[in-house]
C-alpha positions as CSV (number, residue, x, y, z in Angstrom):
1,M,204.3,130.5,104.5
2,G,204.6,128.9,108.0
3,L,200.9,129.2,108.5
4,L,200.1,127.5,105.2
5,L,202.5,124.7,106.1
6,L,200.9,124.3,109.5
7,L,197.4,124.2,108.0
8,W,198.5,121.7,105.3
9,A,200.1,119.4,108.0
10,C,196.9,119.6,110.1
11,A,194.7,118.7,107.1
12,A,197.1,115.9,106.1
13,A,197.0,114.5,109.7
14,A,193.3,114.6,109.9
15,G,192.9,113.1,106.5
16,A,195.3,110.2,107.3
17,A,193.4,109.5,110.5
18,V,189.8,109.7,109.4
19,G,189.0,111.0,105.9
20,F,191.3,108.9,103.8
21,G,191.7,105.8,105.9
22,M,194.8,104.5,107.6
23,D,198.0,103.6,105.7
24,P,198.7,99.9,106.7
25,D,202.5,100.6,106.5
26,L,202.1,103.1,109.4
27,Q,200.6,100.7,112.0
28,I,201.2,97.3,113.6
29,D,198.5,95.1,115.0
30,I,200.2,93.4,117.9
31,I,197.8,90.5,118.5
32,T,197.7,89.6,114.8
33,E,201.5,89.8,114.5
34,L,202.1,87.7,117.6
35,D,199.7,85.0,116.2
36,L,198.1,84.4,119.6
37,V,195.5,82.0,118.1
38,N,198.2,79.3,117.9
39,T,199.6,80.1,121.4
40,T,198.2,77.9,124.1
41,L,200.4,78.4,127.2
42,G,199.1,81.2,129.4
43,V,196.5,82.7,127.1
44,T,193.0,81.6,126.0
45,Q,190.8,83.2,123.4
46,V,187.6,84.6,124.9
47,S,184.8,87.0,124.1
48,G,185.9,90.7,124.2
49,L,184.2,94.0,124.5
50,H,183.0,93.5,120.9
51,N,183.2,90.7,118.3
52,A,185.0,92.7,115.5
53,S,188.4,91.4,116.7
54,K,189.9,88.6,118.8
55,A,190.3,89.0,122.6
56,F,192.5,86.9,124.9
57,L,192.5,86.0,128.6
58,F,196.0,86.3,130.2
59,Q,196.0,84.1,133.3
60,D,198.8,81.6,134.0
61,M,202.2,82.8,135.3
62,E,204.2,80.4,133.0
63,R,204.1,82.2,129.7
64,E,206.4,83.9,127.2
65,I,204.4,86.2,124.9
66,H,206.9,88.1,122.8
67,A,207.5,88.9,119.2
68,A,209.3,86.7,116.7
69,P,212.5,88.2,115.1
70,H,210.8,89.3,111.9
71,V,208.1,91.1,113.9
72,S,210.8,92.8,116.0
73,E,212.6,93.9,112.9
74,K,209.4,95.4,111.5
75,L,208.8,97.3,114.8
76,I,212.3,98.7,114.9
77,Q,211.9,100.0,111.3
78,L,208.6,101.6,112.1
79,F,210.1,103.4,115.2
80,W,213.3,104.5,113.4
81,N,213.5,108.3,113.1
82,K,209.9,108.7,114.1
83,S,208.9,111.4,116.7
84,E,205.2,110.6,116.9
85,F,203.2,107.4,117.6
86,T,200.1,106.2,119.6
87,F,199.7,103.0,121.5
88,L,196.1,101.7,121.7
89,A,194.5,98.8,123.7
90,T,191.2,97.6,125.0
91,L,191.4,95.7,128.2
92,Q,189.7,94.3,131.3
93,Q,192.2,94.0,134.1
94,K,191.4,91.8,137.2
95,A,190.7,94.0,140.2
96,S,193.6,94.9,142.5
97,T,196.3,93.2,140.4
98,S,199.3,94.8,138.8
99,G,201.0,94.0,135.5
100,V,202.6,95.3,132.3
101,I,200.3,95.8,129.3
102,L,203.0,96.1,126.7
103,S,206.9,96.4,126.9
104,I,209.4,97.2,124.2
105,R,212.8,96.6,125.7
106,E,216.4,95.4,125.4
107,L,217.4,93.4,128.4
108,E,216.7,95.7,131.4
109,H,216.2,98.9,129.3
110,S,212.6,99.9,128.5
111,Y,212.1,102.0,125.4
112,F,208.3,101.9,125.8
113,E,206.5,100.2,128.6
114,L,203.0,100.7,129.9
115,E,202.2,99.3,133.3
116,S,199.0,99.3,135.4
117,S,199.3,99.0,139.2
118,G,196.2,97.9,141.0
119,L,198.0,98.0,144.3
120,R,198.7,101.8,144.0
121,D,196.0,102.7,141.4
122,E,198.5,104.1,139.0
123,I,199.3,103.9,135.2
124,R,203.0,104.1,134.6
125,Y,204.8,104.9,131.4
126,H,208.5,103.8,131.4
127,Y,210.9,105.2,128.7
128,R,214.5,106.3,128.1
129,F,216.0,109.7,127.6
130,N,219.7,110.4,126.9
131,G,220.5,106.8,127.9
132,K,218.8,107.0,131.3
133,S,215.5,105.5,132.5
134,R,212.5,107.8,133.0
135,T,209.0,107.1,134.4
136,E,205.8,109.1,134.2
137,V,203.2,108.2,136.8
138,F,199.4,108.9,136.3
139,P,197.1,108.3,139.3
140,Y,194.2,106.3,137.8
141,R,192.4,103.1,138.7
142,L,192.5,100.9,135.7
143,A,192.5,97.5,137.5
144,D,188.8,97.5,138.5
145,G,187.5,94.5,136.6
146,Q,185.7,96.8,134.0
147,W,186.4,97.2,130.3
148,H,188.5,100.3,129.4
149,K,189.9,101.8,126.2
150,I,193.4,103.3,126.7
151,A,195.4,105.4,124.3
152,V,198.9,106.8,124.9
153,S,199.9,109.4,122.3
154,L,203.5,110.8,122.0
155,S,204.6,113.7,119.8
156,A,208.1,114.8,120.4
157,S,208.0,115.8,124.1
158,H,204.1,116.1,124.2
159,L,202.3,113.2,125.9
160,L,198.5,112.6,125.9
161,L,196.7,109.9,127.9
162,H,193.1,109.0,127.0
163,V,191.0,106.5,128.9
164,D,187.5,105.6,127.5
165,C,187.8,108.5,125.0
166,N,188.4,111.0,127.8
167,R,191.5,113.1,127.9
168,I,192.8,112.2,131.4
169,Y,196.3,113.7,131.4
170,E,198.4,115.9,129.1
171,R,202.1,116.5,129.9
172,V,205.4,117.8,128.5
173,I,208.1,115.2,129.2
174,D,211.7,114.6,128.1
175,P,211.6,113.4,124.5
176,P,211.9,109.6,124.5
177,E,214.5,107.7,122.5
178,M,212.8,106.3,119.4
179,N,215.7,104.6,117.6
180,L,215.4,101.0,119.0
181,T,218.5,98.8,119.0
182,P,218.5,95.6,116.9
183,E,218.3,93.5,120.1
184,S,215.0,95.1,121.1
185,N,212.0,92.9,121.5
186,L,208.3,93.3,122.2
187,W,206.4,91.6,125.1
188,L,202.7,91.5,125.5
189,G,201.1,91.2,128.9
190,Q,204.4,90.9,130.8
191,R,207.8,92.7,131.3
192,N,210.0,89.7,130.6
193,R,210.0,85.9,131.4
194,K,209.8,86.5,135.2
195,H,208.1,89.8,136.0
196,G,205.1,92.0,135.4
197,F,202.4,89.4,134.5
198,F,199.1,91.0,133.4
199,K,195.9,89.2,134.5
200,G,192.8,89.9,132.5
201,V,191.6,90.2,128.9
202,I,193.4,92.2,126.2
203,Q,191.9,93.2,122.8
204,D,192.7,95.6,119.9
205,V,196.4,96.2,120.8
206,K,198.0,98.5,118.1
207,I,200.8,101.0,117.6
208,I,200.2,103.6,114.9
209,F,202.6,106.2,113.6
210,I,200.4,109.2,112.6
211,P,199.6,112.4,114.5
212,N,196.7,112.2,116.9
213,G,196.4,108.5,116.5
214,Y,193.9,108.2,119.4
215,I,191.2,109.4,116.9
216,T,191.3,105.9,115.3
217,Q,190.0,104.6,118.7
218,C,187.6,107.5,119.4
219,P,186.5,109.1,116.0
220,N,184.3,111.6,117.8
221,L,187.4,113.3,119.2
222,N,188.4,114.5,115.7
223,R,189.4,118.1,115.6
224,T,190.0,120.7,112.9
225,C,192.3,123.1,114.6
226,P,196.1,122.6,114.7
227,T,197.7,121.7,118.1
228,C,201.1,122.2,119.7
229,S,202.0,118.7,118.5
230,D,201.6,119.8,114.8
231,F,203.5,123.0,115.3
232,L,206.3,121.2,117.1
233,S,206.5,118.7,114.3
234,L,207.0,121.5,111.8
235,V,209.6,123.2,114.0
236,Q,211.4,119.9,114.3
237,G,211.3,119.6,110.5
238,I,212.9,123.0,110.1
239,M,215.5,122.2,112.7
240,D,216.3,118.9,110.9
241,L,216.7,120.7,107.6
242,Q,219.0,123.2,109.1
243,E,221.0,120.5,110.8
244,L,221.2,118.5,107.5
245,L,222.4,121.6,105.6
246,A,225.1,122.3,108.2
247,K,226.2,118.6,108.3
248,M,226.3,118.4,104.5
249,T,228.5,121.6,104.3
250,A,230.9,120.3,106.9
251,K,231.0,116.9,105.2
252,L,231.8,118.4,101.8
253,N,234.6,120.6,103.3
254,Y,236.0,117.6,105.1
255,A,235.7,115.4,102.0
256,E,237.6,117.9,99.9
257,T,240.4,117.9,102.4
258,R,240.5,114.1,102.6
259,L,240.4,113.7,98.8
260,S,243.5,115.9,98.4
261,Q,245.3,113.4,100.7
262,L,243.9,110.3,98.9
263,E,247.3,109.3,97.4
264,D,248.8,108.9,100.9
265,C,245.8,107.0,102.3
266,H,245.1,103.3,102.6
267,C,241.8,101.8,101.9
268,E,241.6,100.3,105.3
269,K,242.2,101.6,108.8
270,T,245.8,100.8,109.8
271,C,247.8,101.1,113.0
272,Q,251.1,102.9,113.3
273,V,253.4,101.8,116.3
274,N,256.9,103.0,116.7
275,G,257.2,103.9,113.1
276,V,255.8,100.6,111.9
277,I,252.5,100.4,110.0
278,Y,250.3,97.3,110.7
279,R,247.3,96.4,108.5
280,D,243.9,95.7,110.0
281,K,243.8,92.4,111.9
282,D,247.6,92.1,111.9
283,S,249.1,90.8,115.2
284,W,252.6,91.2,116.7
285,V,254.5,90.8,119.9
286,E,255.5,94.0,121.8
287,D,258.8,92.9,123.3
288,D,259.3,95.8,125.7
289,H,256.0,95.2,127.5
290,C,255.7,91.5,126.7
291,R,252.3,91.9,125.2
292,N,250.4,90.3,122.2
293,C,248.9,93.1,120.2
294,T,246.4,93.3,117.3
295,C,245.3,96.1,115.0
296,K,241.5,96.3,115.0
297,S,240.0,99.0,112.7
298,G,242.8,101.4,113.4
299,V,242.9,100.8,117.2
300,V,245.7,98.8,118.9
301,E,244.5,96.2,121.4
302,C,247.1,94.5,123.6
303,R,247.1,91.8,126.2
304,R,250.0,90.8,128.5
305,M,251.6,87.5,127.7
306,S,251.2,84.8,130.3
307,C,254.5,83.0,131.2
308,P,254.3,79.4,132.6
309,P,256.0,78.6,136.0
310,L,259.7,78.0,135.6
311,D,261.3,75.2,137.6
312,C,265.1,75.3,136.9
313,P,267.4,72.5,137.9
314,S,270.0,73.0,140.7
315,D,272.8,73.9,138.2
316,A,270.8,76.6,136.4
317,L,269.0,80.0,137.1
318,P,266.1,81.8,135.3
319,V,267.3,84.7,133.2
320,H,265.8,87.1,130.6
321,V,267.0,86.4,127.0
322,E,267.0,89.1,124.4
323,S,263.8,89.1,122.1
324,Q,262.0,86.8,124.6
325,C,259.4,87.9,127.2
326,C,259.5,84.9,129.4
327,K,262.6,83.9,131.4
328,V,264.5,80.7,130.4
329,C,266.8,78.4,132.4
330,K,270.5,79.0,131.8
331,A,273.5,77.2,133.4
332,K,275.0,79.2,136.4
333,C,278.6,79.9,137.2
334,I,280.3,79.8,140.7
335,Y,283.4,81.8,141.4
336,G,284.8,82.2,145.0
337,G,281.6,81.1,146.5
338,K,279.6,83.7,144.5
339,V,276.8,82.5,142.2
340,L,276.6,84.2,138.8
341,A,273.7,83.9,136.3
342,E,274.1,83.9,132.5
343,G,275.5,87.2,131.3
344,Q,276.7,88.4,134.7
345,R,280.4,89.5,135.0
346,V,283.1,89.3,137.7
347,L,286.3,91.3,137.8
348,T,289.4,89.2,138.8
349,K,292.8,89.8,137.2
350,S,290.7,90.3,134.1
351,C,287.0,90.6,133.3
352,R,285.1,87.4,133.0
353,E,281.5,86.7,132.0
354,C,279.2,83.7,132.7
355,R,278.3,81.9,129.4
356,N,276.7,78.5,129.4
357,G,278.0,77.7,132.9
358,V,281.6,78.7,132.1
359,L,283.5,81.9,133.0
360,V,284.8,83.3,129.7
361,K,287.4,86.1,129.5
362,V,286.0,89.3,128.1
363,T,288.3,91.7,126.2
364,E,286.6,95.0,126.5
365,T,288.0,98.4,127.0
366,C,286.3,100.5,129.7
367,P,285.4,104.1,128.7
368,P,287.1,107.0,130.5
369,L,285.3,108.5,133.4
370,N,284.7,112.2,134.1
371,C,285.0,112.1,137.9
372,S,287.7,111.7,140.5
373,E,288.8,108.2,141.5
374,K,287.1,108.4,144.9
375,D,283.7,108.7,143.1
376,H,284.3,105.6,141.0
377,V,281.6,102.9,141.7
378,L,281.7,99.3,140.4
379,P,278.2,98.2,139.4
380,E,276.9,94.8,140.4
381,N,278.0,92.0,138.1
382,Q,280.0,94.3,135.8
383,C,283.6,94.9,135.2
384,C,283.7,98.6,134.3
385,S,283.3,101.3,136.9
386,V,281.0,104.3,136.6
387,C,280.7,107.6,138.3
388,R,278.7,107.9,141.6
389,G,275.1,108.8,140.8
390,H,275.1,107.0,137.4
391,N,271.7,106.6,135.8
392,F,271.4,102.9,135.3
393,C,267.7,103.2,134.2
394,A,268.9,105.3,131.2
395,E,270.9,102.3,129.9
396,G,267.7,100.6,128.8
397,H,266.7,98.7,131.8
398,V,263.3,97.2,130.7
399,C,260.3,97.4,133.1
400,G,256.7,96.6,132.2
401,E,253.9,99.2,131.9
402,N,252.7,98.6,135.5
403,S,256.2,98.8,137.0
404,E,258.9,101.6,137.1
405,C,262.7,101.6,137.1
406,K,264.4,102.6,140.3
407,N,268.1,103.7,140.5
408,W,270.4,102.5,143.3
409,N,274.1,103.1,143.9
410,T,275.3,100.0,141.9
411,K,272.3,98.8,139.9
412,A,268.8,99.5,138.7
413,T,265.7,97.4,139.6
414,C,262.0,97.3,138.7
415,E,259.4,98.1,141.3
416,C,255.6,97.6,140.9
417,K,253.6,100.8,141.0
418,N,251.2,101.4,143.9
419,G,248.2,99.2,143.6
420,Y,250.0,96.5,141.5
421,L,251.6,93.2,142.4
422,S,254.6,91.4,140.8
423,V,253.8,88.4,138.5
424,Q,255.4,85.2,139.7
425,G,257.8,87.2,141.8
426,D,259.2,89.2,138.9
427,S,258.7,93.0,139.6
428,A,259.5,93.8,135.9
429,Y,255.9,92.7,135.1
430,C,253.1,93.6,137.5
431,E,249.3,93.1,137.5
432,D,246.5,95.1,139.2
433,I,245.5,94.2,142.8
434,D,241.8,93.8,143.3
435,E,241.7,95.6,146.7
436,C,238.0,95.0,147.0
437,A,238.2,91.2,146.6
438,A,241.3,91.0,148.8
439,K,239.8,93.1,151.5
440,M,242.7,95.5,151.3
441,H,240.5,98.7,151.3
442,Y,239.4,101.3,153.8
443,C,235.8,101.5,152.7
444,H,233.6,102.0,155.8
445,A,229.9,101.1,156.5
446,N,227.3,102.3,154.0
447,T,229.7,102.2,151.1
448,V,230.5,99.8,148.2
449,C,234.1,99.1,147.2
450,V,234.7,99.5,143.4
451,N,238.1,98.2,142.0
452,L,240.0,100.5,139.7
453,P,243.3,100.0,137.8
454,G,246.0,100.4,140.5
455,S,243.5,101.7,143.0
456,Y,239.8,101.6,144.2
457,R,237.0,103.9,145.3
458,C,234.2,103.8,147.8
459,D,230.8,104.5,146.5
460,C,227.9,105.5,148.8
461,V,225.0,103.1,149.1
462,M,221.8,104.6,147.7
463,G,220.2,106.9,150.2
464,Y,223.4,107.9,152.0
465,V,225.6,111.0,151.5
466,R,229.4,111.2,151.4
467,V,231.4,112.2,154.5
468,D,234.9,111.6,153.0
469,D,236.6,109.4,150.5
470,F,236.0,106.3,152.6
471,S,232.7,106.7,154.5
472,C,229.1,107.8,154.0
473,T,226.3,108.6,156.4
474,E,222.5,108.8,156.4
475,H,222.6,111.7,158.9
476,D,223.7,115.1,157.4
477,E,222.2,118.2,158.8
478,C,219.2,116.6,160.6
479,G,221.1,114.3,163.0
480,S,223.7,116.9,163.9
481,G,221.2,119.7,164.5
482,Q,222.7,121.8,161.7
483,H,219.4,122.7,160.1
484,N,216.9,125.6,160.0
485,C,213.7,123.6,160.5
486,D,211.0,124.8,162.9
487,E,210.6,122.9,166.1
488,N,207.1,121.8,164.8
489,A,208.6,120.6,161.5
490,I,210.0,117.3,160.4
491,C,213.6,117.4,159.1
492,T,214.5,115.0,156.2
493,N,218.0,114.4,155.0
494,T,218.5,114.6,151.2
495,V,221.5,113.8,149.0
496,R,222.4,117.5,148.7
497,G,221.2,118.8,152.1
498,H,217.9,118.6,153.9
499,S,214.2,119.5,153.7
500,C,211.7,120.8,156.2
501,T,208.0,119.8,156.4
502,C,205.5,121.0,159.0
503,K,204.1,118.3,161.2
504,P,200.4,117.4,160.9
505,G,198.3,120.0,162.6
506,Y,200.7,122.8,161.6
507,V,201.0,124.9,158.4
508,G,204.0,126.8,156.9
509,N,207.1,126.4,154.8
510,G,208.9,124.2,157.2
511,T,211.3,126.8,158.5
512,I,208.3,128.5,160.1
513,C,205.3,126.4,161.2
514,R,202.2,127.7,163.0
515,D,199.3,125.8,164.6
516,I,196.1,125.2,162.6
517,D,193.0,126.3,164.6
518,E,190.7,123.5,163.6
519,C,187.9,125.0,165.8
520,A,188.0,128.4,164.1
521,L,188.3,126.9,160.6
522,K,185.5,124.4,161.4
523,T,187.6,121.5,160.1
524,H,187.1,119.5,163.3
525,T,184.9,116.4,163.7
526,C,183.2,117.4,167.0
527,W,179.4,117.0,166.8
528,N,176.2,116.7,168.9
529,D,176.6,118.8,172.1
530,S,180.4,118.5,172.2
531,A,182.6,121.6,172.1
532,C,185.8,122.0,170.0
533,V,188.9,123.0,172.0
534,N,192.0,124.0,170.0
535,L,195.3,122.3,171.0
536,A,198.9,122.6,169.7
537,G,199.0,120.5,166.6
538,G,195.4,119.3,166.9
539,F,192.1,119.7,168.8
540,D,189.9,118.0,171.4
541,C,186.1,117.6,171.7
542,L,184.8,118.3,175.2
543,C,181.2,117.3,175.9
544,P,179.3,118.7,179.0
545,S,176.5,116.7,180.5
546,G,173.4,115.8,178.5
547,P,171.8,113.0,176.5
548,S,173.5,114.0,173.3
549,C,177.0,113.5,174.7
550,T,177.0,109.9,173.7
551,G,180.5,109.8,172.1
552,D,179.0,108.2,169.0
553,C,180.6,108.9,165.6
554,P,178.9,109.8,162.2
555,H,180.2,107.6,159.4
556,E,179.1,107.2,155.7
557,G,175.6,108.5,156.4
558,G,175.2,106.3,159.5
559,L,176.3,106.2,163.1
560,K,179.0,104.1,164.8
561,R,178.6,103.6,168.6
562,N,181.2,104.8,171.0
563,G,183.7,101.9,171.3
564,Q,182.5,100.1,168.1
565,V,185.2,98.6,165.9
566,W,184.7,97.9,162.1
567,T,186.6,97.3,158.9
568,L,186.4,99.8,156.0
569,K,184.5,98.6,152.9
570,E,187.0,100.1,150.5
571,D,190.1,98.8,152.4
572,R,189.8,95.5,154.1
573,C,193.2,95.9,155.6
574,S,192.2,98.8,157.8
575,V,190.3,98.7,161.1
576,C,188.5,101.7,162.6
577,S,187.1,102.5,166.0
578,C,184.9,105.1,167.5
579,K,186.0,106.8,170.7
580,D,184.3,109.7,172.3
581,G,183.0,111.1,169.0
582,R,186.2,110.7,167.0
583,I,187.1,108.0,164.5
584,F,190.6,106.4,164.6
585,C,191.8,104.1,161.7
586,R,194.9,102.0,161.4
587,R,196.3,99.1,159.5
588,T,195.2,95.7,160.8
589,A,197.9,94.2,163.1
590,C,199.4,91.0,161.6
591,D,199.6,87.9,163.7
592,C,201.5,85.3,161.6
593,E,200.9,82.6,164.3
594,N,197.1,82.8,163.5
595,P,196.3,80.3,160.7
596,S,193.4,82.5,159.5
597,A,195.5,85.6,159.0
598,D,194.5,87.5,155.8
599,L,197.5,87.1,153.5
600,F,196.4,90.0,151.3
601,C,196.8,92.4,154.3
602,C,199.7,90.5,155.8
603,P,201.9,89.4,152.9
604,E,204.8,88.9,155.4
605,C,202.9,85.9,156.8
606,D,202.8,84.2,153.4
607,T,205.4,81.3,153.5
608,R,204.3,79.6,150.2
609,V,207.0,79.1,147.7
610,T,204.7,80.3,144.9
611,S,204.4,83.7,146.7
612,Q,208.1,84.4,146.6
613,C,209.7,86.7,144.0
614,L,213.0,86.8,142.1
615,D,214.5,90.3,141.8
616,Q,215.2,91.9,138.5
617,T,218.7,90.3,138.2
618,G,217.2,86.8,138.8
619,H,219.7,86.1,141.6
620,K,218.0,87.1,144.9
621,L,214.8,85.6,146.3
622,Y,212.3,87.7,148.3
623,R,209.4,86.7,150.5
624,S,205.9,88.1,149.9
625,G,205.7,91.5,151.5
626,D,209.4,92.3,151.2
627,N,210.6,95.6,149.8
628,W,213.8,96.6,147.9
629,T,215.2,99.3,145.7
630,Y,216.2,98.7,142.1
631,S,217.2,101.1,139.3
632,C,215.8,104.1,141.1
633,Q,212.5,102.4,141.8
634,Q,210.9,101.1,145.0
635,C,209.9,97.5,144.5
636,R,207.6,95.1,146.5
637,C,206.9,91.4,146.3
638,L,203.2,90.5,146.8
639,E,202.0,87.0,146.3
640,G,204.6,86.2,143.7
641,E,204.3,89.4,141.7
642,V,206.9,92.3,141.6
643,D,205.4,95.8,141.7
644,C,207.8,98.8,141.3
645,W,207.2,102.5,141.3
646,P,209.6,105.5,141.0
647,L,211.4,106.8,144.1
648,L,210.2,110.2,145.3
649,C,212.7,113.0,144.7
650,P,212.6,116.4,146.5
651,N,211.2,119.4,144.6
652,L,214.0,121.7,143.4
653,N,213.5,125.5,143.2
654,C,216.0,126.2,140.4
655,E,215.9,126.7,136.6
656,Y,218.4,124.0,135.6
657,T,218.9,120.5,137.0
658,A,221.0,117.5,136.2
659,I,221.3,113.9,137.3
660,S,224.8,112.7,138.1
661,E,226.1,109.3,137.2
662,G,224.9,106.7,139.7
663,E,222.3,109.0,141.3
664,C,218.5,108.8,141.0
665,C,217.4,112.3,141.9
666,P,218.4,115.6,140.1
667,H,220.4,118.4,141.7
668,C,220.6,122.1,140.8
669,V,223.2,123.3,138.2
670,S,224.0,126.9,137.1
671,D,225.4,126.0,133.7
672,P,222.6,125.3,131.1
673,C,225.0,123.2,129.1
674,L,225.1,120.7,132.0
675,A,221.3,120.6,132.4
676,D,219.1,117.6,131.7
677,N,215.7,119.3,132.1
678,I,215.7,122.1,129.5
679,T,212.4,122.9,127.9
680,Y,213.4,124.4,124.6
681,D,212.2,127.9,123.8
682,I,212.4,128.4,120.0
683,S,212.4,132.2,120.5
684,K,215.9,131.9,122.0
685,T,218.3,131.3,119.1
686,C,222.0,130.8,118.6
687,L,224.5,131.7,115.8
688,D,226.7,128.9,114.6
689,G,230.1,129.2,112.9
690,Y,228.5,129.5,109.5
691,G,226.5,132.5,110.5
692,I,223.3,130.5,110.5
693,T,220.6,131.2,113.1
694,R,219.8,128.1,115.0
695,L,216.6,127.4,116.9
696,S,216.8,126.0,120.5
697,G,217.3,122.3,120.4
698,S,219.1,122.2,117.0
699,V,222.5,120.3,116.7
700,W,225.3,121.0,114.3
701,T,229.0,120.3,113.7
702,M,231.6,123.0,114.5
703,V,233.3,124.8,111.5
704,G,236.7,123.2,110.9
705,S,236.3,120.6,113.6
706,P,234.3,117.6,112.3
707,C,234.6,115.9,115.7
708,T,233.0,118.7,117.7
709,T,229.2,118.7,118.0
710,C,227.3,121.8,119.2
711,K,223.7,122.3,120.4
712,C,221.7,125.4,121.0
713,K,220.2,125.4,124.6
714,N,217.9,128.5,124.8
715,G,220.5,130.9,123.4
716,N,223.5,129.1,124.9
717,V,225.9,127.3,122.5
718,C,227.0,124.0,124.2
719,C,229.8,122.0,122.4
720,S,231.4,118.6,123.1
721,V,234.2,116.7,121.4
722,D,233.9,113.0,120.3
723,L,237.2,111.4,121.5
724,E,236.7,108.3,119.4
725,C,236.2,110.5,116.3
726,L,239.5,112.4,117.1
727,H,241.3,109.1,117.5
728,N,240.1,107.7,114.2
729,N,240.9,110.9,112.3
């Protein structure tokens, strides 16, 4: 049965692609949808590789080529719940330039972006997986001034790259996120309004949603045999059906339980606070914490009330009044040189209380005390004694949520919690101290202070490792000598430790390095009558006497004279010299004082304003030639253009890896449930609570717990609880 389904899917895919034509509802012609004919700023219609469709020259920097809202909506609907698509384009990119061919993004998040770097001769595919950015890099020179056809096909986690109908790369990657957000938009020939401007001609830009869509660009590549892509699609279909069955079963059980309680339910999500039920969007004042609160879809949201400054006259004092959060001015009383505020009492021959500026006699019987007379204590501003050690806070002394009640011998007071400061001098109500802004932290060099409610933390700057809670360092094991690298190896600090790499001229695993005998292996460059002599980490050419010992160097089928200096044809920024039969090459030294300095090779000498770059946030300006790090990428400004490529991460020799929050490179983990890099093996299955066998990668809801989601990771059942679901249910 499975084989028949596989063959049927294969035939259907091939028929949709070639035999029966393309369904217009499964493709989008980008150039047609963007209506570039009526766009004049930055693009010009020109002749393309062929005349069957329109081609456009992208040249000026001031341009904004992106989709209108109705086109973005169409694109989002096409991508929704799809696991397979192909991006096609025909282009001629100006030599040695860099730019984005197509980008589908929301603000700084790329769901699909294809970039061609002529500076590094790379094709880069940017996408998102599990809410994190991913980049696949393909070494290929696309920016050579020639016409090329490019096709990027994605099927689940299977990626194919075709250039000029040749299969250049085939990889298994993390499955990209396909469900675009409503704010997503499509940009052609640029990343956004400021960066990634493509220079050259673009034609036949399409996105199609059928298997093996590259066949529409190169019909001769049609095949008849099913591929892994087809099989994975069928497996995904089976997993989806299993998931749907499990979810429907769980939902039916949950619905029956909820229906039985329907008479006690409201038709809207309400909020219950201190036994009082508030309807959705109801607002109230929470007296004990002096906060304005609102019920929003079953969730209580509160904000502290702001009290205006209180300037009382000389005959009054600020006091708290019952049912009011802010103090008010009340007349004060004076007795025997002692100043009393409204409500305070004094014991004379009888008990008297200050009311509206007058001491009024209070007829109140004091309760009996269960302690000896020597342990009687008279509280401040009261008339009745209490026993020593009395808990004044238990009498209902009100303190805000960021302060706490403290007992003293004769009274209770409010004190702000650590990391909080009193509001207008009243410790009953306190607000968070921003230790970072106030410079009240202990974060050392190489860290960034991050404010937290009542506290703060020190985060390490990228590329540094933590020493303690307040400091980070670039040197771990390498700087302290606590490493196992060979003396002929280079030690490199990493986030989780260090790595060892043998120096040039040596070979080994880094912990053990041995010298390479270039003479014995005949990898030396000695020629004519010179003799090779092996040295530690290299070799030397010794020439005895004779007419052939000229010291000249063979180069590209010709001969360079001893002492001759020249520039490489393929790299105008490198200068080479011939010395005693050996060629030495280096980057051209930059003299910015020289007005004829080559700005292509010496971008740091370029002082033109048009050559400067804004970073991705749009707040910082860089000069041509400057480098910086952004979003786990190394970026460079070159003649007004920003070029970025992924940071290099060390190779890890472990089965499972994960990327922690705020880090760019993965680290080893032993628990498969914590891993980000699992390649699912459908032969390793799991049993769920219903007794159903689940394939690796399938997701279901736990029996009896609608807020718990489980996933099969190669035979391991990994479950997590949705806290928002628990709160709402």
